[in-house]
MDAnalysis code that builds the backbone (N, CA, C; Angstrom):
import MDAnalysis as mda
import numpy as np

u = mda.Universe.empty(390, n_residues=130, atom_resindex=np.repeat(np.arange(130), 3), trajectory=True)
u.add_TopologyAttr("name", ["N", "CA", "C"] * 130)
u.add_TopologyAttr("resid", np.arange(1, 131))
u.add_TopologyAttr("resname", ["MET", "GLU", "LYS", "LYS", "PHE", "ARG", "ILE", "THR", "VAL", "ASP", "GLY", "LYS", "GLN", "TYR", "ASP", "VAL", "THR", "VAL", "GLU", "ASP", "LEU", "THR", "ASP", "SER", "GLY", "ASN", "THR", "ILE", "TYR", "PRO", "SER", "PRO", "GLY", "SER", "MET", "SER", "ILE", "PRO", "SER", "PRO", "ALA", "ALA", "ALA", "ALA", "ALA", "PRO", "ALA", "ALA", "ALA", "ALA", "THR", "PRO", "ALA", "PRO", "ALA", "LYS", "PRO", "ALA", "ALA", "GLY", "SER", "ALA", "ASP", "VAL", "VAL", "SER", "THR", "LEU", "GLY", "GLY", "VAL", "VAL", "GLU", "SER", "VAL", "ALA", "VAL", "SER", "MET", "GLY", "GLN", "THR", "VAL", "ALA", "GLN", "GLY", "ASP", "LYS", "VAL", "VAL", "ILE", "ILE", "GLU", "ALA", "MET", "LYS", "MET", "LYS", "THR", "PRO", "MET", "VAL", "ALA", "HIS", "LYS", "GLY", "GLY", "LYS", "ILE", "THR", "ALA", "ILE", "HIS", "VAL", "LYS", "PRO", "GLY", "GLU", "ALA", "VAL", "GLU", "ALA", "GLY", "GLN", "ALA", "LEU", "VAL", "SER", "ILE", "GLY"])
u.atoms.positions = np.array([
    [-5.877, -32.985, -17.607],
    [-5.002, -34.064, -17.972],
    [-3.290, -33.765, -17.573],
    [-2.764, -34.384, -16.931],
    [-2.228, -34.646, -16.024],
    [-0.497, -34.998, -17.706],
    [0.836, -34.506, -17.123],
    [1.819, -34.579, -18.278],
    [2.640, -35.077, -17.351],
    [3.796, -36.077, -17.664],
    [4.785, -36.391, -17.165],
    [5.971, -35.511, -17.542],
    [7.106, -35.227, -16.853],
    [7.962, -34.666, -17.768],
    [9.545, -35.195, -16.706],
    [10.548, -34.912, -17.279],
    [11.621, -35.328, -16.579],
    [12.678, -34.266, -16.790],
    [13.157, -33.752, -15.716],
    [13.821, -32.589, -15.649],
    [15.525, -32.586, -15.351],
    [16.135, -32.158, -15.680],
    [17.865, -32.257, -15.115],
    [17.665, -30.672, -14.764],
    [18.238, -30.790, -13.220],
    [18.849, -29.355, -12.620],
    [19.982, -30.052, -11.627],
    [20.926, -28.548, -12.256],
    [22.325, -29.026, -11.563],
    [22.832, -30.405, -11.793],
    [22.715, -30.752, -13.253],
    [22.593, -32.729, -13.533],
    [22.321, -33.770, -12.684],
    [21.128, -33.022, -11.571],
    [20.163, -34.021, -11.135],
    [18.925, -34.160, -11.721],
    [18.407, -35.495, -12.533],
    [17.374, -35.591, -13.101],
    [16.015, -35.768, -12.407],
    [14.857, -35.245, -11.969],
    [14.158, -35.104, -11.461],
    [12.553, -35.565, -12.415],
    [11.994, -36.766, -11.762],
    [10.484, -36.886, -12.356],
    [9.290, -35.999, -12.288],
    [8.749, -35.150, -13.093],
    [7.849, -34.058, -12.604],
    [6.382, -34.548, -13.650],
    [5.327, -34.543, -12.386],
    [3.401, -34.272, -12.854],
    [3.443, -33.105, -12.623],
    [2.570, -32.803, -14.129],
    [2.273, -31.050, -14.258],
    [0.917, -31.635, -15.333],
    [-0.096, -30.730, -14.333],
    [-1.472, -30.874, -14.780],
    [-1.615, -29.664, -15.711],
    [-2.062, -29.883, -17.082],
    [-2.549, -29.327, -18.404],
    [-3.943, -28.445, -17.914],
    [-3.842, -26.944, -17.880],
    [-5.512, -26.924, -17.537],
    [-6.132, -26.147, -18.926],
    [-4.777, -26.116, -19.438],
    [-5.653, -25.663, -20.999],
    [-6.794, -26.082, -21.851],
    [-7.161, -27.610, -21.476],
    [-7.788, -28.362, -21.834],
    [-9.405, -28.130, -20.662],
    [-8.773, -28.084, -19.612],
    [-10.139, -27.807, -18.452],
    [-10.721, -26.331, -18.633],
    [-11.924, -26.278, -18.102],
    [-12.344, -24.463, -17.899],
    [-11.783, -24.177, -16.602],
    [-10.577, -24.540, -16.061],
    [-10.096, -24.384, -14.603],
    [-8.994, -23.757, -14.759],
    [-9.005, -22.002, -15.417],
    [-7.531, -21.535, -16.361],
    [-7.776, -20.385, -14.535],
    [-6.437, -20.167, -15.010],
    [-6.179, -19.296, -13.692],
    [-6.207, -17.669, -13.576],
    [-5.762, -17.741, -15.379],
    [-6.343, -15.800, -16.046],
    [-7.826, -15.875, -15.965],
    [-8.503, -14.436, -15.901],
    [-9.597, -14.762, -16.856],
    [-9.443, -14.563, -18.086],
    [-10.387, -14.797, -18.951],
    [-10.321, -14.798, -20.041],
    [-10.458, -13.099, -20.532],
    [-9.871, -13.083, -21.700],
    [-10.056, -11.006, -22.440],
    [-11.553, -10.941, -22.543],
    [-11.421, -9.211, -21.855],
    [-13.057, -9.082, -22.113],
    [-13.961, -9.329, -20.751],
    [-13.290, -10.467, -20.063],
    [-14.326, -11.001, -19.300],
    [-14.745, -9.845, -17.851],
    [-13.550, -9.238, -17.696],
    [-13.893, -8.411, -16.160],
    [-14.472, -7.427, -16.908],
    [-14.792, -6.354, -16.248],
    [-15.743, -5.070, -16.006],
    [-14.526, -3.646, -15.087],
    [-14.168, -2.878, -15.451],
    [-13.814, -1.914, -14.854],
    [-14.487, -0.721, -13.665],
    [-14.777, -0.864, -12.413],
    [-15.649, -0.777, -11.999],
    [-15.943, 0.972, -12.385],
    [-16.796, 1.757, -12.304],
    [-16.812, 3.219, -12.347],
    [-16.552, 4.086, -11.636],
    [-15.768, 5.137, -11.804],
    [-14.765, 6.193, -10.715],
    [-15.897, 6.640, -9.687],
    [-15.453, 6.391, -8.415],
    [-16.325, 6.377, -7.453],
    [-16.015, 8.132, -7.792],
    [-17.352, 8.476, -6.806],
    [-17.082, 10.596, -6.695],
    [-16.224, 10.569, -6.146],
    [-15.690, 12.041, -6.746],
    [-13.875, 12.673, -6.457],
    [-14.238, 12.785, -5.250],
    [-13.563, 12.650, -4.352],
    [-13.315, 12.687, -2.667],
    [-12.949, 14.494, -2.786],
    [-13.245, 14.684, -1.458],
    [-13.297, 16.683, -1.344],
    [-12.164, 16.964, -1.437],
    [-11.240, 17.962, -1.861],
    [-10.687, 18.427, -1.933],
    [-9.141, 18.354, -0.502],
    [-8.014, 17.674, -0.018],
    [-7.481, 17.952, 0.831],
    [-7.542, 19.036, 0.976],
    [-6.901, 19.555, 2.307],
    [-5.776, 20.368, 2.308],
    [-5.046, 20.802, 1.818],
    [-4.716, 21.908, 1.408],
    [-3.783, 22.268, 0.641],
    [-2.336, 22.696, 1.497],
    [-1.816, 21.566, 0.729],
    [-0.509, 21.239, 2.030],
    [0.166, 22.449, 1.380],
    [1.254, 22.682, 2.296],
    [3.060, 23.592, 2.047],
    [3.131, 23.407, 1.186],
    [3.696, 24.364, 0.224],
    [4.352, 23.841, -1.002],
    [5.794, 23.922, -0.210],
    [6.748, 22.897, -1.110],
    [8.207, 22.469, -0.610],
    [8.780, 24.125, -0.967],
    [9.784, 24.540, -0.465],
    [10.836, 25.520, -0.557],
    [11.385, 25.701, -2.098],
    [11.355, 26.358, -2.570],
    [11.880, 25.974, -4.243],
    [13.088, 26.074, -4.229],
    [13.340, 24.715, -5.582],
    [15.164, 24.578, -5.024],
    [15.611, 25.469, -5.541],
    [17.041, 26.307, -5.524],
    [18.018, 27.419, -6.362],
    [18.210, 26.637, -7.189],
    [17.931, 28.104, -8.273],
    [17.762, 27.814, -9.705],
    [19.412, 27.451, -9.995],
    [20.241, 26.748, -10.706],
    [21.502, 26.056, -11.033],
    [22.350, 27.095, -12.014],
    [23.303, 27.577, -11.302],
    [23.846, 28.644, -12.653],
    [25.576, 28.573, -12.875],
    [25.746, 29.163, -13.459],
    [27.329, 29.017, -14.055],
    [28.152, 29.007, -12.354],
    [28.445, 29.099, -11.437],
    [29.105, 28.961, -10.938],
    [28.520, 27.970, -9.861],
    [28.107, 26.959, -10.100],
    [27.337, 26.053, -9.303],
    [27.412, 24.891, -9.434],
    [27.927, 23.931, -8.247],
    [28.210, 22.573, -8.960],
    [26.783, 21.806, -8.589],
    [26.189, 21.483, -9.897],
    [25.244, 20.607, -9.510],
    [25.175, 18.897, -9.576],
    [23.954, 18.703, -9.106],
    [24.073, 17.291, -8.949],
    [23.809, 16.358, -9.908],
    [25.025, 15.697, -10.345],
    [24.188, 14.456, -11.782],
    [23.434, 14.083, -11.907],
    [23.100, 13.263, -10.497],
    [21.845, 12.118, -10.133],
    [21.287, 12.973, -9.009],
    [19.819, 11.879, -8.916],
    [18.955, 12.242, -7.840],
    [19.809, 11.195, -6.981],
    [19.176, 11.376, -5.698],
    [19.514, 10.500, -4.361],
    [19.586, 11.985, -3.124],
    [20.087, 11.269, -2.205],
    [20.481, 11.895, -0.566],
    [21.829, 12.563, -0.939],
    [22.029, 13.761, -0.070],
    [23.073, 13.724, 0.144],
    [24.162, 12.860, 1.653],
    [24.880, 12.578, 1.869],
    [25.384, 11.986, 2.157],
    [25.968, 12.344, 3.119],
    [26.417, 13.671, 2.401],
    [27.988, 14.374, 3.299],
    [28.028, 15.080, 2.130],
    [28.707, 16.672, 3.191],
    [28.678, 17.764, 2.287],
    [30.466, 18.630, 3.105],
    [31.390, 17.757, 1.900],
    [32.857, 17.684, 2.513],
    [33.509, 19.471, 2.142],
    [32.772, 20.439, 1.823],
    [33.637, 21.576, 2.259],
    [32.798, 22.444, 3.473],
    [33.239, 23.878, 3.315],
    [32.622, 25.094, 4.163],
    [32.805, 25.965, 3.133],
    [31.763, 27.123, 3.950],
    [31.698, 28.546, 3.583],
    [33.250, 28.737, 3.430],
    [33.129, 29.798, 2.420],
    [34.589, 30.487, 2.532],
    [35.852, 29.133, 2.075],
    [35.542, 28.397, 2.065],
    [36.696, 26.876, 1.548],
    [37.302, 27.476, 0.249],
    [38.793, 27.268, 0.406],
    [39.290, 27.654, -1.309],
    [38.918, 25.743, -1.738],
    [38.585, 25.789, -2.982],
    [38.325, 23.940, -3.757],
    [39.784, 24.679, -4.791],
    [39.876, 23.094, -5.410],
    [40.686, 23.020, -6.750],
    [39.979, 22.846, -7.559],
    [40.209, 22.446, -9.068],
    [39.021, 21.669, -9.821],
    [39.453, 20.425, -9.572],
    [37.728, 19.588, -9.506],
    [38.189, 18.426, -9.407],
    [38.203, 17.848, -8.235],
    [38.471, 19.100, -6.704],
    [37.702, 18.371, -5.226],
    [36.028, 18.027, -5.388],
    [36.278, 17.295, -4.352],
    [35.107, 16.429, -3.769],
    [34.423, 17.460, -2.572],
    [32.993, 17.644, -3.328],
    [32.486, 18.900, -2.938],
    [30.948, 18.468, -2.104],
    [30.467, 17.224, -2.486],
    [29.427, 16.589, -1.974],
    [29.565, 14.902, -2.412],
    [29.061, 14.275, -1.930],
    [28.213, 13.175, -1.727],
    [27.483, 12.646, -1.529],
    [26.673, 11.980, -3.203],
    [25.163, 11.658, -2.890],
    [25.047, 9.984, -2.953],
    [24.071, 9.666, -2.485],
    [24.134, 8.351, -2.512],
    [22.565, 8.119, -3.113],
    [22.777, 7.171, -4.063],
    [21.971, 6.617, -5.071],
    [21.753, 5.327, -5.220],
    [20.951, 4.589, -4.814],
    [20.876, 3.104, -5.039],
    [22.128, 2.122, -3.939],
    [22.346, 2.580, -3.182],
    [23.351, 2.261, -2.154],
    [24.311, 2.562, -2.631],
    [24.903, 3.785, -4.099],
    [25.895, 3.655, -4.023],
    [26.539, 4.847, -4.362],
    [27.730, 5.358, -3.728],
    [27.687, 6.735, -2.668],
    [29.203, 7.253, -4.030],
    [27.934, 8.588, -4.714],
    [28.811, 8.991, -6.093],
    [28.979, 10.914, -5.490],
    [30.514, 10.768, -5.713],
    [31.529, 12.199, -5.047],
    [30.996, 13.127, -6.686],
    [30.575, 14.662, -6.550],
    [30.369, 15.227, -7.177],
    [31.190, 16.620, -6.570],
    [32.080, 16.501, -7.424],
    [33.474, 17.328, -8.065],
    [33.191, 18.803, -8.695],
    [34.091, 19.655, -7.990],
    [34.151, 21.003, -8.338],
    [34.752, 21.329, -9.769],
    [33.863, 21.997, -10.520],
    [34.055, 21.820, -11.641],
    [35.128, 23.107, -12.016],
    [35.858, 23.929, -11.101],
    [36.138, 25.112, -11.534],
    [36.717, 24.992, -9.978],
    [37.788, 26.456, -9.835],
    [39.071, 26.315, -8.768],
    [38.089, 27.544, -8.323],
    [37.940, 28.296, -7.029],
    [37.575, 29.268, -6.143],
    [36.952, 29.154, -5.044],
    [36.284, 29.875, -4.223],
    [35.497, 29.677, -3.065],
    [34.685, 29.290, -2.696],
    [33.832, 28.249, -1.807],
    [32.993, 28.138, -1.798],
    [32.139, 29.444, -0.973],
    [31.248, 29.934, -1.930],
    [29.934, 30.933, -1.314],
    [28.690, 30.839, -0.969],
    [28.009, 29.566, -1.731],
    [27.129, 29.560, -0.800],
    [27.085, 27.403, -1.059],
    [26.055, 27.111, 0.361],
    [26.125, 25.542, 0.484],
    [23.954, 25.413, 0.424],
    [24.160, 24.908, -0.361],
    [22.678, 25.077, -0.923],
    [21.654, 23.721, -0.326],
    [22.774, 22.747, 0.137],
    [22.122, 21.653, 0.594],
    [22.733, 21.194, 2.133],
    [22.157, 19.774, 2.577],
    [22.597, 19.285, 4.093],
    [22.683, 18.086, 3.326],
    [23.361, 16.923, 4.349],
    [23.483, 15.852, 4.934],
    [21.841, 15.538, 5.104],
    [21.299, 14.156, 4.236],
    [20.064, 13.978, 4.864],
    [18.842, 14.492, 4.131],
    [19.819, 15.000, 2.421],
    [18.378, 16.411, 2.365],
    [18.532, 14.984, 0.460],
    [16.848, 15.196, 0.326],
    [16.994, 14.751, -1.255],
    [17.879, 15.284, -2.042],
    [17.809, 15.436, -3.078],
    [18.249, 16.070, -4.202],
    [17.594, 15.414, -5.568],
    [17.761, 16.085, -6.279],
    [16.957, 15.897, -7.984],
    [18.516, 16.429, -9.086],
    [19.098, 15.183, -10.170],
    [19.544, 15.714, -10.655],
    [19.420, 17.066, -11.879],
    [20.665, 17.777, -11.732],
    [20.440, 19.303, -11.753],
    [19.974, 20.027, -11.299],
    [19.987, 19.581, -9.190],
    [19.629, 21.123, -8.634],
    [21.075, 20.980, -7.891],
    [21.049, 22.566, -7.719],
    [22.637, 23.145, -7.174],
    [22.973, 22.266, -6.528],
    [24.436, 22.062, -5.586],
    [24.795, 21.630, -4.581],
    [25.715, 23.076, -3.678],
    [26.551, 23.231, -4.063],
    [27.354, 24.484, -3.688],
    [27.167, 25.522, -4.801],
    [27.679, 26.860, -4.445],
    [28.111, 27.465, -5.073],
    [30.012, 28.557, -5.151],
    [30.491, 28.592, -6.223],
    [32.122, 28.589, -6.128],
    [32.420, 29.609, -7.056],
    [32.752, 30.947, -6.469],
    [33.324, 32.505, -6.405],
    [34.393, 32.361, -6.943],
])
C-alpha cells in the first residue's frame, strides 16, 4: 500500500510517495526467531606461536606516563637533558589530536622509553626523570 506525504526540507516542500511494507509479506528484516545460527566449525589448528611483544616498562614515580593511548608524534627531550616541572617531554597523537605529555617534576632525563611512531597505551612510561 502506498502512502503520499508532503515534507519540507530547508523551507522547500516536496511531495513523496512511500510504500508501506508492514501490510505485505515483503519485509526487509527477518522475523524474530526465523534465523538459525550455524554451529561453529571445527577449531582450526593453532597458528604458530607469535613472538611476544617486548614488555612495556613498568611506570614508577620518576616516570612521565602517557595519559592516553595513541602514537608518539615526537620526543621533545634527549638523554641527560635537564627539564623543569611542566616542560613538554613527549607529544602523543590520538584521533588526530596532538597532546603534550609534561614533566611532573624537575630533573634530568635518565631514560627515554619510546620513540616517534611507536604506539603507546594509557599509563605506559614515556621517559624517566632522575
